[in-house]
C-alpha positions in Angstrom: 0.2 -0.2 0.4 1.7 3.3 -1.1 1.1 6.5 1.1 -1.0 8.0 -1.1 -3.4 4.9 -0.1 -2.9 5.2 3.1 -3.6 9.1 3.6 -6.9 8.3 1.5 -7.6 6.0 3.9 -6.9 7.9 6.7 -8.9 10.8 5.3 -12.0 8.3 4.5 -12.0 7.3 8.3 -11.7 10.5 10.1 -13.8 12.5 7.8 -16.3 13.7 11.0 -13.2 14.0 13.4 -11.3 16.2 11.0 -14.4 18.4 9.9 -15.1 18.8 13.9 -11.6 19.4 14.7 -11.3 21.7 11.7 -13.8 23.9 12.9 -12.5 23.8 16.6 -8.7 24.6 15.2 -9.3 27.6 13.0 -11.8 28.8 16.1 -9.1 28.4 18.2 -6.3 30.2 15.7 -8.9 33.1 15.3 -9.1 33.6 18.7 -5.8 33.5 19.4 -5.2 36.5 16.7 -7.4 38.5 18.2 -6.4 37.7 21.6 -2.9 36.4 21.7 -2.5 35.1 25.0 0.0 32.3 26.1 -2.4 30.7 28.5 -4.7 30.2 25.9 -2.1 28.5 23.7 -2.0 25.5 26.2 -6.0 25.8 27.1 -6.6 25.1 23.2 -5.0 21.7 23.9 -6.2 21.1 26.7 -9.7 21.5 25.7 -9.4 19.3 22.7 -9.1 16.3 24.2 -13.1 16.3 25.9 -14.4 17.6 22.9 -12.4 14.7 21.0 -13.6 12.6 23.7 -17.4 13.9 22.8 -16.6 13.3 19.2 -15.6 10.0 19.6 -18.2 9.2 21.5 -20.8 10.0 19.3 -19.6 8.9 16.3 -19.1 5.2 17.7 -22.9 5.6 18.8 -24.1 6.1 15.4 -21.3 5.4 12.8 -22.3 1.9 11.1 -21.2 -1.2 12.6 -19.8 -2.4 9.2 -18.4 0.0 8.3 -15.0 -0.8 10.4 -15.1 -4.3 8.6 -13.6 -2.6 5.6 -10.3 -1.4 7.2 -9.9 -4.6 9.3 -9.9 -6.4 5.7 -6.8 -4.2 4.2 -4.7 -5.1 7.5 -6.1 -1.9 9.5 -7.1 -1.6 13.1 -9.3 0.7 14.3 -7.6 1.6 17.2 -4.9 2.5 14.7 -6.5 4.6 12.7 -8.0 6.7 15.3 -4.5 7.2 16.8 -3.3 8.2 13.1 -6.4 10.7 13.4 -5.9 12.1 16.6 -2.1 12.8 15.3 -3.1 14.8 12.4 -5.7 16.6 13.7 -3.6 17.7 16.9 -0.3 18.4 14.6 -2.6 20.6 12.7 -3.4 22.4 16.0 0.0 22.7 16.9 1.2 23.9 13.2 -1.8 26.7 12.9 -1.3 28.0 16.7 2.7 28.0 15.9 2.1 29.7 13.1 -0.1 32.6 14.5 2.5 33.1 17.7 5.3 33.7 15.5 3.4 36.1 13.1 1.8 37.7 15.8 4.7 37.9 18.6 
C-alpha cells in the first residue's frame, strides 16, 4: 500500500473528526490571533481532549457497525486509524497556533 493510499484511507476514516477538529482549530486560531495569550495556547490543547472524546463517543454511537470491517480487511486496525487521525488533528492545531504566535508575536 502506497503513502497516498494510506492518506486517503485516513481521510475517509476520520472525515467527521477532521470536520469537527478543523472547525475547532480555526476557531482557536482566530481567538489566538485576536487575543494573543500564551495561556490560551495551552488551554486550546487541554480543551481539545474533551471535544475529541465527545466526538468519538458520538461517532461510535451513530456509525455504521459494518464500516469498520472494510479497514480490518485491509489489515488496518480501528485503534491505529483513530490514533493517526488524532495525531494529524493535533499536529494541525499545533502548526496553526505556532504560526499565529510566530506571525503575531
